[in-house]
Rosetta silent file (secondary structure, phi, psi, omega in degrees, C-alpha in Angstrom):
SEQUENCE: MIKQTLFITLIFCAALISGCEKTTRQYSYSIFAFGTLIDITLYDVDSDQADTAFEQLQQDFDYFHQHWSPWTDGNLATLNTQLSKANNQAIPIYLPEDLIPLIKLSITLSAQSDNYYNPTIGNLINLWQFHKYQDNNIHPPEDGRIKTLVRDNPRMSDLSFNKNNQLLNKNTAVSLNFGAFAKGYAIELEMKRLQHLNIHNAVINAGGDLSVIGQHGDRLWNIGIRHPRNNTMLASIEIQPNESIFTSGDYERVYHFKGTRFHHILDPRTGYPTQDAQSVTVLHEDAGRADAAATALFVAGRKNWQKIAKTMDIDHVMLIDSNGDIHLTPAMEKRIKFLNKSSTSHIFISEQL
SCORE:     score description
SCORE:     0.000 S_00000001
   1 L     0.000  133.586 -175.100  -13.891   18.243 -110.743 S_00000001
   2 L   -87.953  126.204 -161.816  -17.365   17.330 -112.073 S_00000001
   3 L  -122.252   -8.540 -172.521  -17.323   13.659 -112.828 S_00000001
   4 L  -110.984  177.417 -174.435  -20.787   12.252 -113.496 S_00000001
   5 L  -130.662  161.671  175.942  -23.287   12.349 -116.320 S_00000001
   6 H   -61.984  -24.922  179.360  -26.927   12.968 -117.020 S_00000001
   7 H   -54.135  -50.161 -178.851  -27.062    9.332 -118.059 S_00000001
   8 H   -65.587  -37.592  178.830  -26.902    8.151 -114.463 S_00000001
   9 H   -57.618  -44.003 -177.890  -29.374   10.820 -113.455 S_00000001
  10 H   -67.455  -40.141  176.678  -31.914    9.494 -115.934 S_00000001
  11 H   -60.397  -46.641 -179.224  -31.403    5.918 -114.802 S_00000001
  12 H   -58.799  -47.468 -176.919  -31.803    7.006 -111.220 S_00000001
  13 H   -63.341  -40.089  179.687  -34.977    8.956 -111.933 S_00000001
  14 H   -63.727  -43.499  178.774  -36.511    6.065 -113.867 S_00000001
  15 H   -65.210  -37.282 -178.607  -35.758    3.648 -111.053 S_00000001
  16 H   -64.190  -46.575 -177.165  -37.057    6.145 -108.536 S_00000001
  17 H   -65.874  -43.696 -176.938  -40.350    6.660 -110.305 S_00000001
  18 H   -68.230  -24.365 -176.260  -40.960    2.960 -110.921 S_00000001
  19 H   -93.303   -5.125 -173.864  -40.213    2.124 -107.283 S_00000001
  20 L   -80.370  142.521  172.531  -42.398    4.731 -105.589 S_00000001
  21 L   -73.869  142.584 -176.506  -45.615    3.850 -103.848 S_00000001
  22 L   -64.097  -26.803 -176.452  -48.596    5.639 -105.361 S_00000001
  23 L   -86.635   -5.549 -178.434  -49.690    6.946 -101.985 S_00000001
  24 L   -70.542  132.470  174.967  -46.357    8.572 -101.182 S_00000001
  25 L   -82.800  112.600 -171.658  -46.441   12.366 -101.085 S_00000001
  26 E  -125.325  133.465  177.487  -43.529   13.258 -103.312 S_00000001
  27 E  -132.417  137.258 -177.351  -42.196   16.670 -104.361 S_00000001
  28 E  -127.254  153.681 -177.566  -39.278   17.334 -106.691 S_00000001
  29 E  -156.400  147.335 -179.419  -37.202   20.387 -107.557 S_00000001
  30 E  -124.616  141.721  179.849  -34.076   21.040 -109.643 S_00000001
  31 E  -132.313  138.055  174.256  -31.221   23.501 -109.127 S_00000001
  32 E   -97.972  118.283  178.519  -28.261   24.186 -111.396 S_00000001
  33 E  -157.080  156.642 -179.898  -25.037   24.513 -109.408 S_00000001
  34 L    55.649   29.192  176.975  -21.437   23.271 -109.573 S_00000001
  35 L    74.957   14.631 -179.345  -21.854   22.860 -113.320 S_00000001
  36 E  -146.143  164.044  177.615  -24.544   20.185 -113.032 S_00000001
  37 E   -87.051  125.508 -179.283  -28.263   19.784 -112.481 S_00000001
  38 E  -105.202  115.674 -178.924  -29.081   18.942 -108.875 S_00000001
  39 E  -100.144  127.578 -179.405  -32.363   17.064 -108.456 S_00000001
  40 E  -117.323  126.433  178.103  -33.987   17.099 -105.010 S_00000001
  41 E  -126.894  129.211 -178.766  -36.851   14.775 -104.170 S_00000001
  42 E  -114.504  145.617 -178.959  -38.706   14.821 -100.847 S_00000001
  43 E  -126.506  150.871  176.022  -41.076   12.176  -99.488 S_00000001
  44 L    55.923   45.594  175.960  -43.806   12.145  -96.847 S_00000001
  45 L  -130.786  162.138  174.048  -44.003   15.933  -96.625 S_00000001
  46 L   -95.417  173.579 -173.210  -46.766   18.431  -97.284 S_00000001
  47 H   -65.203  -34.767  178.644  -46.598   21.152  -99.914 S_00000001
  48 H   -66.630  -42.474  175.908  -45.697   23.889  -97.424 S_00000001
  49 H   -59.687  -44.563 -178.449  -42.761   21.877  -96.096 S_00000001
  50 H   -63.346  -45.986 -179.751  -41.595   21.206  -99.629 S_00000001
  51 H   -60.788  -43.590  179.176  -41.858   24.855 -100.684 S_00000001
  52 H   -62.583  -44.324 -178.914  -39.930   26.019  -97.617 S_00000001
  53 H   -65.430  -45.628 -177.546  -37.214   23.422  -98.146 S_00000001
  54 H   -64.963  -38.689  178.453  -36.802   24.097 -101.859 S_00000001
  55 H   -63.453  -42.422 -179.343  -36.586   27.852 -101.311 S_00000001
  56 H   -67.976  -43.315 -179.691  -33.894   27.383  -98.645 S_00000001
  57 H   -67.322  -34.780  175.463  -31.882   24.890 -100.695 S_00000001
  58 H   -60.016  -46.595  178.988  -32.046   27.153 -103.733 S_00000001
  59 H   -61.613  -43.359 -177.566  -30.551   30.002 -101.675 S_00000001
  60 H   -65.678  -49.550 -178.329  -27.884   27.737 -100.219 S_00000001
  61 H   -65.777  -34.645  174.555  -26.781   26.174 -103.499 S_00000001
  62 H   -60.698  -41.416  179.007  -26.739   29.603 -105.174 S_00000001
  63 H   -65.430  -47.758  179.671  -24.420   30.788 -102.404 S_00000001
  64 H   -58.648  -44.733 -178.640  -22.162   27.755 -102.677 S_00000001
  65 H   -60.801  -39.451 -178.009  -21.973   28.108 -106.450 S_00000001
  66 H   -74.886  -42.225 -167.746  -21.011   31.769 -106.182 S_00000001
  67 H  -104.397   -8.099  176.276  -18.575   31.625 -103.285 S_00000001
  68 L  -107.950    4.913  178.764  -16.955   28.190 -103.556 S_00000001
  69 L   -98.255  137.691  176.795  -16.068   28.457 -107.227 S_00000001
  70 L   -78.074   -6.158 -173.280  -12.657   29.778 -108.315 S_00000001
  71 L  -108.064   10.953  173.926  -14.183   31.136 -111.529 S_00000001
  72 L  -109.918 -170.533  174.677  -16.642   33.644 -110.100 S_00000001
  73 L  -102.597   31.608 -176.409  -16.050   36.878 -108.216 S_00000001
  74 L   -90.064 -162.139 -172.797  -16.970   35.202 -104.926 S_00000001
  75 H   -63.329  -41.279 -177.632  -15.126   34.362 -101.730 S_00000001
  76 H   -69.181  -40.368  177.923  -12.874   31.616 -103.099 S_00000001
  77 H   -62.375  -40.502  176.640  -11.728   33.677 -106.067 S_00000001
  78 H   -62.572  -43.329  178.910  -10.888   36.536 -103.706 S_00000001
  79 H   -61.775  -42.027 -179.437   -8.968   34.147 -101.453 S_00000001
  80 H   -61.305  -36.560  175.862   -6.952   32.781 -104.392 S_00000001
  81 H   -63.035  -41.948  178.575   -5.857   36.303 -105.243 S_00000001
  82 H   -66.229  -40.411 -179.446   -4.711   36.768 -101.655 S_00000001
  83 H   -63.593  -35.171 -179.194   -2.908   33.420 -101.618 S_00000001
  84 H   -68.783  -16.326 -179.425   -0.927   34.311 -104.723 S_00000001
  85 H  -107.824   -8.810 -173.926    0.453   37.336 -102.883 S_00000001
  86 L   -86.357   73.442 -177.849    0.921   35.809  -99.427 S_00000001
  87 L   -89.296    7.580  176.715    4.627   35.007  -99.679 S_00000001
  88 L  -125.643  112.704 -174.379    5.157   35.551  -95.966 S_00000001
  89 L   -61.542  -19.882 -177.268    3.596   32.864  -93.773 S_00000001
  90 L   -78.172  -11.041 -179.837    3.406   35.316  -90.882 S_00000001
  91 L   -89.037  112.434 -176.964    0.840   37.460  -92.709 S_00000001
  92 L   -79.516  151.465  176.437   -2.629   36.115  -91.834 S_00000001
  93 E  -112.847  125.346  177.961   -5.535   36.026  -94.244 S_00000001
  94 L   -79.450  132.660 -175.141   -9.014   36.710  -92.880 S_00000001
  95 L  -114.934  145.015  167.032  -11.551   34.187  -94.174 S_00000001
  96 L   -62.005  148.415 -174.608  -15.321   34.194  -94.575 S_00000001
  97 L   -57.407  -36.140 -174.364  -16.835   31.742  -92.106 S_00000001
  98 L   -71.177  -21.149 -179.957  -18.070   29.328  -94.783 S_00000001
  99 H   -82.962  -20.980 -175.311  -14.577   28.739  -96.206 S_00000001
 100 H   -61.824  -53.894  178.714  -13.002   27.744  -92.877 S_00000001
 101 H   -65.534  -32.685  178.232  -14.510   24.233  -92.584 S_00000001
 102 H   -59.094  -44.232 -178.929  -14.079   23.673  -96.335 S_00000001
 103 H   -75.049  -43.272 -179.074  -10.343   24.293  -96.016 S_00000001
 104 H   -62.712  -44.448  177.462   -9.870   22.501  -92.686 S_00000001
 105 H   -62.845  -38.193 -179.825  -11.631   19.372  -93.903 S_00000001
 106 H   -69.118  -33.250  174.587   -9.592   19.453  -97.113 S_00000001
 107 H   -60.536  -45.247  179.518   -6.335   19.681  -95.151 S_00000001
 108 H   -65.314  -49.070 -178.065   -7.332   16.495  -93.307 S_00000001
 109 H   -64.300  -36.936  178.553   -8.558   14.644  -96.409 S_00000001
 110 H   -65.219  -42.992  178.122   -5.486   15.616  -98.394 S_00000001
 111 H   -63.739  -43.610 -179.523   -3.172   14.306  -95.671 S_00000001
 112 H   -65.396  -29.050 -177.400   -5.142   11.061  -95.389 S_00000001
 113 L   -92.474    8.634 -177.122   -5.028   10.572  -99.163 S_00000001
 114 L    56.679   35.404  175.532   -1.264   11.111  -99.401 S_00000001
 115 L    72.353   10.043  173.190   -2.023   14.223 -101.459 S_00000001
 116 L   -68.719  -34.283  166.412   -3.898   12.336 -104.203 S_00000001
 117 L   -90.314  110.413 -174.463   -6.782   14.612 -103.275 S_00000001
 118 L  -138.202   91.865 -178.845   -5.089   17.969 -103.780 S_00000001
 119 L   -78.001    5.473  179.113   -7.315   21.042 -104.185 S_00000001
 120 L   -86.825   -0.432 -175.020   -4.297   23.389 -104.319 S_00000001
 121 E   -91.532   33.714 -179.432   -3.618   22.652 -108.016 S_00000001
 122 H   -57.582  -37.136  178.954   -6.011   25.313 -109.272 S_00000001
 123 H   -64.887  -37.622  178.185   -3.332   26.868 -111.480 S_00000001
 124 H   -67.294  -42.384  177.581   -2.719   23.502 -113.150 S_00000001
 125 H   -61.442  -42.771  178.115   -6.453   22.990 -113.712 S_00000001
 126 H   -63.247  -36.873 -178.758   -6.703   26.468 -115.231 S_00000001
 127 H   -63.083  -40.178 -178.038   -3.730   25.716 -117.495 S_00000001
 128 H   -74.443  -27.994  175.874   -5.400   22.658 -119.018 S_00000001
 129 L    53.429   49.584  179.873   -8.698   24.520 -119.641 S_00000001
 130 H   -69.444  -12.573  174.604  -10.881   21.435 -119.809 S_00000001
 131 H   -66.968  -11.116  177.344  -13.932   23.677 -119.616 S_00000001
 132 H  -107.727   23.939 -172.172  -13.179   24.282 -123.328 S_00000001
 133 L   -61.230  -20.135 -179.760  -12.937   20.577 -124.175 S_00000001
 134 L   -88.229   -5.953  178.320  -15.535   20.917 -126.967 S_00000001
 135 L   -65.918  143.203 -178.895  -13.545   23.605 -128.814 S_00000001
 136 L   -67.484  -29.556 -175.460  -12.172   22.450 -132.154 S_00000001
 137 L  -102.478   20.120 -179.677   -8.711   23.876 -131.494 S_00000001
 138 L   -67.872  140.414  178.368   -8.264   22.549 -127.940 S_00000001
 139 L  -154.105  158.157 -179.159   -4.815   21.083 -127.248 S_00000001
 140 L   -63.650  154.054  175.654   -2.681   20.215 -124.217 S_00000001
 141 L   -70.764  167.003  179.314   -0.560   22.962 -122.648 S_00000001
 142 L   -64.694  140.345 -177.285    3.177   23.100 -123.216 S_00000001
 143 H   -58.933  -36.581 -179.101    5.113   20.514 -121.240 S_00000001
 144 H   -63.749  -37.979  179.019    7.430   23.174 -119.813 S_00000001
 145 H   -68.910  -37.331  176.676    4.534   25.107 -118.282 S_00000001
 146 H   -63.708  -46.681 -178.561    3.164   21.905 -116.745 S_00000001
 147 H   -62.544  -35.284  178.329    6.550   21.020 -115.265 S_00000001
 148 H   -62.600  -44.654 -179.779    6.898   24.487 -113.767 S_00000001
 149 H   -68.727  -36.953  177.298    3.601   24.167 -111.900 S_00000001
 150 H   -66.149  -39.854  179.918    4.442   20.634 -110.752 S_00000001
 151 H   -64.658  -30.040  176.861    7.841   21.802 -109.523 S_00000001
 152 H   -66.344  -24.894  169.726    6.134   24.481 -107.408 S_00000001
 153 L    52.896   53.666  176.507    4.520   21.526 -105.587 S_00000001
 154 L   -68.722  141.735  179.216    1.504   23.205 -103.931 S_00000001
 155 L  -144.414  158.982  175.945   -0.119   21.127 -101.177 S_00000001
 156 H   -64.600  -24.070  177.766   -2.774   21.606  -98.550 S_00000001
 157 H   -69.301  -10.747  173.372    0.016   21.255  -95.982 S_00000001
 158 H   -72.770  -15.769 -178.096    1.250   24.668  -97.181 S_00000001
 159 E  -104.629  145.745  176.363   -1.801   26.115  -95.432 S_00000001
 160 E  -152.706  166.876  179.974   -2.385   26.401  -91.708 S_00000001
 161 E  -117.094  141.960  171.552   -4.559   28.299  -89.255 S_00000001
 162 L   -88.220 -177.229 -174.730   -3.554   30.476  -86.342 S_00000001
 163 L   -66.478  -15.457  178.966   -5.475   30.587  -83.065 S_00000001
 164 L   -98.375   14.423 -177.937   -7.851   33.199  -84.520 S_00000001
 165 L    61.025   29.957  172.101   -8.823   30.970  -87.479 S_00000001
 166 L   -93.343  145.458 -173.803   -6.852   33.165  -89.851 S_00000001
 167 E   -90.602  137.229  175.762   -5.181   31.395  -92.757 S_00000001
 168 E  -117.234  139.708 -177.237   -1.409   31.254  -93.249 S_00000001
 169 E  -131.881  131.450  179.063    0.195   30.307  -96.556 S_00000001
 170 L  -112.286   12.369 -179.322    3.819   29.441  -97.270 S_00000001
 171 L  -145.337  111.304 -177.750    3.542   28.762 -101.008 S_00000001
 172 L   -70.688   -7.409  176.251    2.293   31.357 -103.500 S_00000001
 173 L   -79.004   -9.377  179.072    1.680   28.552 -106.026 S_00000001
 174 L   -68.109  124.623  172.731   -1.356   27.468 -103.985 S_00000001
 175 E  -140.382  116.287 -168.342   -4.592   28.150 -105.873 S_00000001
 176 L   -83.999  133.143  173.460   -7.649   26.417 -104.469 S_00000001
 177 L  -139.545  111.432 -175.049  -10.144   24.501 -106.569 S_00000001
 178 L   -97.764   30.842 -178.617  -12.582   22.349 -104.594 S_00000001
 179 L   -61.001  -21.847  179.991  -14.169   20.685 -107.613 S_00000001
 180 L   -96.705    9.066 -176.632  -13.457   17.243 -106.127 S_00000001
 181 L  -144.284  -36.976 -170.372  -15.052   18.026 -102.760 S_00000001
 182 H   -59.453  -39.474 -178.403  -17.370   21.051 -102.735 S_00000001
 183 H   -64.247  -46.505  179.093  -20.336   19.304 -104.345 S_00000001
 184 H   -64.698  -41.853  179.943  -20.266   16.432 -101.879 S_00000001
 185 H   -64.830  -40.513  178.181  -19.710   18.707  -98.918 S_00000001
 186 H   -63.064  -42.759  178.507  -22.593   20.954 -100.024 S_00000001
 187 H   -63.009  -39.871  177.225  -24.913   17.958 -100.356 S_00000001
 188 H   -59.321  -44.959  179.141  -23.886   16.827  -96.869 S_00000001
 189 H   -63.692  -40.346 -176.185  -24.784   20.246  -95.456 S_00000001
 190 H   -74.021  -29.091  172.911  -28.115   20.341  -97.265 S_00000001
 191 H   -64.158  -39.970  176.305  -29.125   16.915  -96.035 S_00000001
 192 H   -66.087  -36.085  176.465  -28.615   18.216  -92.504 S_00000001
 193 H   -60.311  -45.115  179.778  -30.641   21.281  -93.462 S_00000001
 194 H   -62.200  -41.181  179.559  -33.539   19.063  -94.532 S_00000001
 195 H   -64.928  -36.719  176.809  -33.423   17.122  -91.289 S_00000001
 196 H   -66.440  -24.332  176.872  -33.512   20.375  -89.325 S_00000001
 197 L   -88.560   12.421  177.742  -36.656   21.207  -91.316 S_00000001
 198 L    66.806   34.076  174.575  -38.188   17.950  -90.059 S_00000001
 199 L  -111.225  123.046 -169.507  -37.801   16.210  -93.416 S_00000001
 200 L  -121.837    0.710  177.372  -36.541   12.664  -92.985 S_00000001
 201 L  -135.069  106.954 -174.396  -36.999   11.004  -96.385 S_00000001
 202 E  -160.524  160.560  173.062  -35.174   12.647  -99.277 S_00000001
 203 E  -137.262  137.133  171.577  -32.605   12.243 -102.014 S_00000001
 204 E  -117.392  119.729 -173.374  -30.270   14.843 -103.506 S_00000001
 205 E  -121.621  110.769 -178.950  -28.890   13.723 -106.858 S_00000001
 206 E  -106.983   82.643  177.469  -26.201   15.824 -108.538 S_00000001
 207 L    63.301   31.217 -179.826  -25.708   14.254 -111.941 S_00000001
 208 L   106.754  -22.240  170.230  -25.399   10.751 -110.528 S_00000001
 209 E   -86.186  125.980 -172.028  -23.574   11.679 -107.316 S_00000001
 210 E  -151.325  161.359  174.481  -26.166   11.431 -104.609 S_00000001
 211 E  -132.555  150.483  177.184  -27.103   11.136 -100.964 S_00000001
 212 E  -131.118  149.902  164.833  -30.220    9.774  -99.333 S_00000001
 213 E  -125.909  143.228 -178.500  -31.908   10.042  -95.962 S_00000001
 214 L    63.069 -146.528  178.306  -34.666    7.670  -94.983 S_00000001
 215 L  -157.652  179.799  178.066  -36.368    5.850  -97.848 S_00000001
 216 E  -112.426  116.914 -175.735  -39.477    6.010 -100.031 S_00000001
 217 L    63.259 -133.667  178.832  -42.288    3.865  -98.792 S_00000001
 218 L  -103.776   19.008 -176.219  -41.013    0.437  -97.842 S_00000001
 219 E  -116.670  149.780  169.709  -38.332    0.404 -100.541 S_00000001
 220 L   -87.686  167.334  176.044  -34.685    1.443 -100.676 S_00000001
 221 E   -82.791  133.211  177.547  -33.281    3.413 -103.600 S_00000001
 222 E  -108.686  114.779 -168.950  -31.789    1.290 -106.360 S_00000001
 223 E  -109.732  135.389  176.029  -29.100    3.289 -108.181 S_00000001
 224 E   -88.441  139.763  176.997  -27.524    2.629 -111.564 S_00000001
 225 E  -111.447  125.875 -174.325  -23.755    3.006 -112.056 S_00000001
 226 E   -68.557  140.922  168.369  -22.641    3.947 -115.532 S_00000001
 227 L   -71.298  129.656 -174.158  -20.348    1.776 -117.628 S_00000001
 228 L   -72.441   -8.474 -176.763  -17.306    4.001 -118.297 S_00000001
 229 L  -122.038    2.304  172.547  -17.006    2.967 -121.942 S_00000001
 230 L  -157.199  164.331 -174.416  -20.586    2.840 -123.235 S_00000001
 231 L   -84.507   59.113  176.113  -23.962    4.370 -122.530 S_00000001
 232 L  -134.805  170.085  172.902  -25.317    1.505 -120.454 S_00000001
 233 E   -83.732  125.441  173.528  -25.581    0.625 -116.789 S_00000001
 234 E   -75.731  -41.597 -173.484  -22.631   -1.428 -115.621 S_00000001
 235 E  -157.184  170.461  172.948  -24.189   -2.249 -112.262 S_00000001
 236 E  -132.921  160.341 -179.718  -26.799   -1.289 -109.712 S_00000001
 237 E  -152.338  138.526  175.062  -26.692   -0.930 -105.960 S_00000001
 238 E   -83.855  129.020 -178.379  -29.271   -0.398 -103.244 S_00000001
 239 E   -97.437  125.073  178.315  -28.503    2.671 -101.152 S_00000001
 240 L   -77.281  159.582  175.115  -29.213    2.451  -97.452 S_00000001
 241 L   -54.959  139.277  177.472  -30.586    5.452  -95.508 S_00000001
 242 L    68.458   27.743  173.621  -27.921    8.082  -94.782 S_00000001
 243 L  -111.858  159.930  177.520  -25.522    6.797  -97.444 S_00000001
 244 E  -133.522  146.247  177.184  -23.891    8.625 -100.351 S_00000001
 245 E  -130.755  128.476 -177.568  -22.465    7.314 -103.614 S_00000001
 246 E  -133.250  143.839 -179.461  -19.974    9.239 -105.758 S_00000001
 247 E  -128.937  135.415  167.833  -18.144    8.340 -108.957 S_00000001
 248 E  -108.374  131.226 -179.123  -15.059    9.768 -110.647 S_00000001
 249 E  -139.386  154.678 -179.412  -14.700    8.848 -114.305 S_00000001
 250 L   -91.361   15.429 -176.075  -12.455    9.619 -117.259 S_00000001
 251 L  -100.275    1.372  176.509  -15.448    9.883 -119.617 S_00000001
 252 L  -105.543  145.070  177.101  -16.322   13.525 -118.866 S_00000001
 253 L    49.518   68.132 -176.701  -14.621   16.508 -120.501 S_00000001
 254 L  -119.542  142.746  169.422  -12.519   14.477 -122.903 S_00000001
 255 E  -145.513  163.715  179.117  -10.748   15.458 -126.104 S_00000001
 256 E  -115.666  140.938  177.871   -8.251   13.907 -128.511 S_00000001
 257 E  -142.873  119.536 -179.633   -5.099   15.546 -129.806 S_00000001
 258 L    51.377   43.780  174.869   -2.698   13.890 -132.263 S_00000001
 259 L    81.347    1.440  179.481   -4.135   10.478 -131.472 S_00000001
 260 E  -109.444  137.871 -178.967   -3.899   10.830 -127.691 S_00000001
 261 E   -94.135  130.704 -179.337   -6.928   10.949 -125.424 S_00000001
 262 E  -122.685  131.907  175.331   -6.965   13.531 -122.623 S_00000001
 263 L  -122.817  174.428 -163.716   -9.442   13.681 -119.730 S_00000001
 264 L   -90.585   -4.375 -178.069   -9.847   16.184 -116.915 S_00000001
 265 L   -89.523  109.638 -171.376   -8.707   14.262 -113.794 S_00000001
 266 E   -96.063  144.046  173.949   -5.132   15.379 -113.237 S_00000001
 267 L   -89.914  115.443 -178.475   -2.369   13.651 -111.279 S_00000001
 268 L   -59.814  -22.547 -177.614   -0.725   16.325 -109.075 S_00000001
 269 L   -76.365  -30.526 -177.047    2.571   14.432 -109.243 S_00000001
 270 L  -110.980  -24.540 -175.322    2.904   14.608 -113.035 S_00000001
 271 L    84.687   -1.005 -178.079    0.589   17.451 -114.018 S_00000001
 272 L  -112.469  161.148  174.240   -1.047   15.203 -116.638 S_00000001
 273 E   -57.769  135.167  178.602   -4.317   13.257 -116.711 S_00000001
 274 L   -70.183  148.797 -171.361   -3.877   10.001 -114.859 S_00000001
 275 L  -119.643   11.186 -170.000   -3.980    6.911 -117.072 S_00000001
 276 L  -101.885   -4.299 -177.676   -4.508    4.007 -114.673 S_00000001
 277 E  -143.512  154.089  172.946   -8.284    4.016 -114.147 S_00000001
 278 E  -100.343  -37.902  176.805  -11.521    4.474 -116.062 S_00000001
 279 E  -161.525  156.220  173.667  -13.783    5.084 -113.077 S_00000001
 280 E  -136.050  129.677  175.830  -13.989    4.807 -109.306 S_00000001
 281 E  -116.254  131.745 -177.685  -17.221    4.523 -107.322 S_00000001
 282 E  -124.403  135.495  175.263  -17.258    5.116 -103.567 S_00000001
 283 E  -116.669  128.311 -177.199  -20.067    4.468 -101.103 S_00000001
 284 E  -159.704  161.085  178.324  -19.883    6.165  -97.688 S_00000001
 285 L   -73.618  -24.951 -176.731  -22.017    7.832  -95.036 S_00000001
 286 L  -102.756  114.275 -175.680  -20.242   11.189  -95.520 S_00000001
 287 H   -64.632  -40.003  179.474  -20.933   12.756  -98.933 S_00000001
 288 H   -63.869  -44.210  178.849  -17.947   15.109  -98.808 S_00000001
 289 H   -64.719  -40.602  178.508  -15.543   12.310  -97.933 S_00000001
 290 H   -61.733  -41.899  179.759  -17.032   10.090 -100.651 S_00000001
 291 H   -61.716  -52.103 -179.302  -16.577   12.857 -103.220 S_00000001
 292 H   -64.013  -39.505 -177.999  -12.929   13.521 -102.321 S_00000001
 293 H   -67.102  -36.523  179.597  -12.123    9.809 -102.028 S_00000001
 294 H   -58.672  -42.207  177.599  -13.509    9.004 -105.476 S_00000001
 295 H   -71.419  -44.480 -178.499  -11.000   11.399 -107.016 S_00000001
 296 H   -59.381  -44.372 -178.740   -8.137   10.383 -104.705 S_00000001
 297 H   -71.003  -32.590  175.141   -8.566    6.681 -105.462 S_00000001
 298 H   -60.798  -46.944 -179.048   -8.888    7.388 -109.181 S_00000001
 299 H   -69.487  -37.034  179.900   -5.527    9.174 -109.158 S_00000001
 300 H   -62.700  -34.903  175.851   -3.960    6.536 -106.881 S_00000001
 301 H    73.477 -174.865 -170.609   -4.823    3.861 -109.444 S_00000001
 302 H   -66.113  -24.384 -177.956   -4.682    0.095 -109.174 S_00000001
 303 H   -76.924  -37.752 -170.020   -1.334    0.044 -107.344 S_00000001
 304 H  -116.521   -2.746 -171.567   -2.170    2.385 -104.473 S_00000001
 305 H   -63.647  -35.354 -177.914   -5.960    2.617 -104.168 S_00000001
 306 H   -66.129  -41.350  178.912   -6.274    0.037 -101.379 S_00000001
 307 H   -62.783  -42.910 -177.826   -3.752    1.824  -99.178 S_00000001
 308 H   -71.346  -38.769  177.245   -5.455    5.179  -99.713 S_00000001
 309 H   -59.420  -39.744 -179.712   -8.945    3.758  -99.163 S_00000001
 310 H   -66.012  -45.481 -178.367   -7.777    2.389  -95.829 S_00000001
 311 H   -70.872  -23.700  177.674   -6.243    5.666  -94.645 S_00000001
 312 L   -91.886    2.108  177.928   -9.354    7.565  -95.772 S_00000001
 313 L    62.481   48.330  179.064  -11.639    5.115  -93.931 S_00000001
 314 L  -114.559  118.487 -177.571  -13.422    3.972  -97.100 S_00000001
 315 L   -97.651  -29.476 -173.053  -14.792    0.410  -97.079 S_00000001
 316 E  -108.973  107.213 -177.020  -16.952    0.351 -100.232 S_00000001
 317 E  -139.096  138.861  164.849  -15.005    0.877 -103.473 S_00000001
 318 E  -125.773  119.733  176.287  -15.266   -0.211 -107.091 S_00000001
 319 E  -115.907  126.996  173.629  -12.331    0.716 -109.324 S_00000001
 320 E  -103.743  116.556 -174.020  -12.344   -0.065 -113.032 S_00000001
 321 E   -82.471 -179.804 -174.143   -8.766    0.035 -114.280 S_00000001
 322 L   -66.341  -17.888  176.338   -7.468    1.066 -117.687 S_00000001
 323 L   -88.146   -5.390 -176.718   -7.813   -2.518 -118.964 S_00000001
 324 L    89.202    2.442  176.690  -11.477   -2.636 -117.989 S_00000001
 325 L   -76.271  151.202 -171.336  -10.853   -5.013 -115.091 S_00000001
 326 E  -111.565  125.628  179.313  -12.958   -4.456 -111.965 S_00000001
 327 E  -112.771  127.150 -175.897  -11.469   -4.145 -108.478 S_00000001
 328 E  -128.558  144.386  165.902  -13.825   -4.392 -105.492 S_00000001
 329 L   -77.015  155.859  177.365  -13.522   -4.246 -101.763 S_00000001
 330 H   -55.885  -38.492 -179.608  -15.219   -7.179  -99.999 S_00000001
 331 H   -64.873  -40.402  179.316  -17.854   -4.809  -98.617 S_00000001
 332 H   -71.208  -36.861 -179.466  -18.678   -3.449 -102.088 S_00000001
 333 H   -59.432  -31.924  179.853  -18.709   -6.919 -103.622 S_00000001
 334 H   -74.561  -21.282 -172.651  -21.538   -7.855 -101.246 S_00000001
 335 H  -100.572  -27.087 -167.352  -23.638   -4.840 -102.272 S_00000001
 336 E   -91.787  147.852  177.371  -23.226   -4.478 -106.019 S_00000001
 337 E  -125.087  118.241 -177.551  -25.168   -6.236 -108.784 S_00000001
 338 E   -82.729  137.847 -176.508  -23.604   -6.345 -112.244 S_00000001
 339 L  -117.189  -28.660 -172.816  -25.906   -5.789 -115.207 S_00000001
 340 L  -148.519   46.526 -179.284  -23.644   -5.264 -118.224 S_00000001
 341 L   -75.151  137.209  177.344  -20.135   -6.424 -117.408 S_00000001
 342 L   -64.256  141.745 -179.975  -17.878   -7.105 -120.369 S_00000001
 343 L   -66.235  -19.221 -179.934  -17.116  -10.790 -120.862 S_00000001
 344 L   -92.466   -5.685 -179.636  -13.424   -9.917 -121.072 S_00000001
 345 L   -80.207  139.472  174.941  -13.365   -8.044 -117.762 S_00000001
 346 L  -103.243  147.839  177.631  -11.879   -9.755 -114.725 S_00000001
 347 E  -109.410  128.176  178.803  -13.100   -9.116 -111.195 S_00000001
 348 E  -118.983  127.711  177.690  -10.564   -8.816 -108.383 S_00000001
 349 E  -100.630  125.053 -178.018  -11.623   -8.723 -104.742 S_00000001
 350 L   -74.692  171.910  169.264   -9.211   -6.887 -102.457 S_00000001
 351 L   -68.119  161.450  176.014   -8.204   -7.899  -98.973 S_00000001
 352 L   -62.671  127.503 -176.826  -10.382   -6.617  -96.158 S_00000001
 353 L   -82.212    0.000    0.000   -9.440   -2.974  -95.629 S_00000001
């Protein structure tokens, strides 16, 4: 699920430009993938290195966009068709090589998150049709259809691999949508690609979700985090080399129907948008894990987020609950600087995870 906004991107870019040394050799390039603009900035490289890197990343992100999306005619869409027919677990499904780690990592992350990160609910996501949130006649699906999909209870644990890396499925309700993981995982892969190209100072920023390697000049990157209820920066944080920061928020793809507000982050247990959080920001060395955890902790809400953060090995978390109160891990509290906190918001520091 795409969770960030151009707002954060603009803040980031402004901070980036103002903080750069004039002598730094800097090259930038933008790619549209995963429904957002991905900005890539390289430092301390020559023009040939930059051109080679941008050409390779363009090819890679184009491939990911085509084959990891359930809404194209690529590999994932083909797999979902096969999964809907695989009602016998003994019948193996042959997978393209690029989908194998995506699925295996998601099986692990889903188990660690107690299924709050659940990419098997593709049918439920399709039912809600939040990609049409700007339509005048948009409305929630019928409750009976939602309950039917929830009762089918698809989980990543329905999937397994045999010794030949062929996929087995025991639930035809499984329909994969990696919107809460694919972007982060792709950024993680592309950062490794840049390092293999002998590029050691770079940032990839996908609408406010970003990863960095190295730094620019003698400065770290200072990143703005959006306030979930107004177009201002709530806070800023300095990102260390090889860190990633991802946010899930209820302020994207929103509509109102009969006085009720609906957003696109769904709780797999109820089939409805979760109502316990406004946003969750996660800082971690692994971009894919940060991406999945941001969604998992958002769905877990104020009651369960600490337990899930611990099992997912996430130390740096900021959760803003439905009342606007701010929950921080001790590690995040040491890193974050508030710029526009509401005077009515309370800050709660969790126990050490």
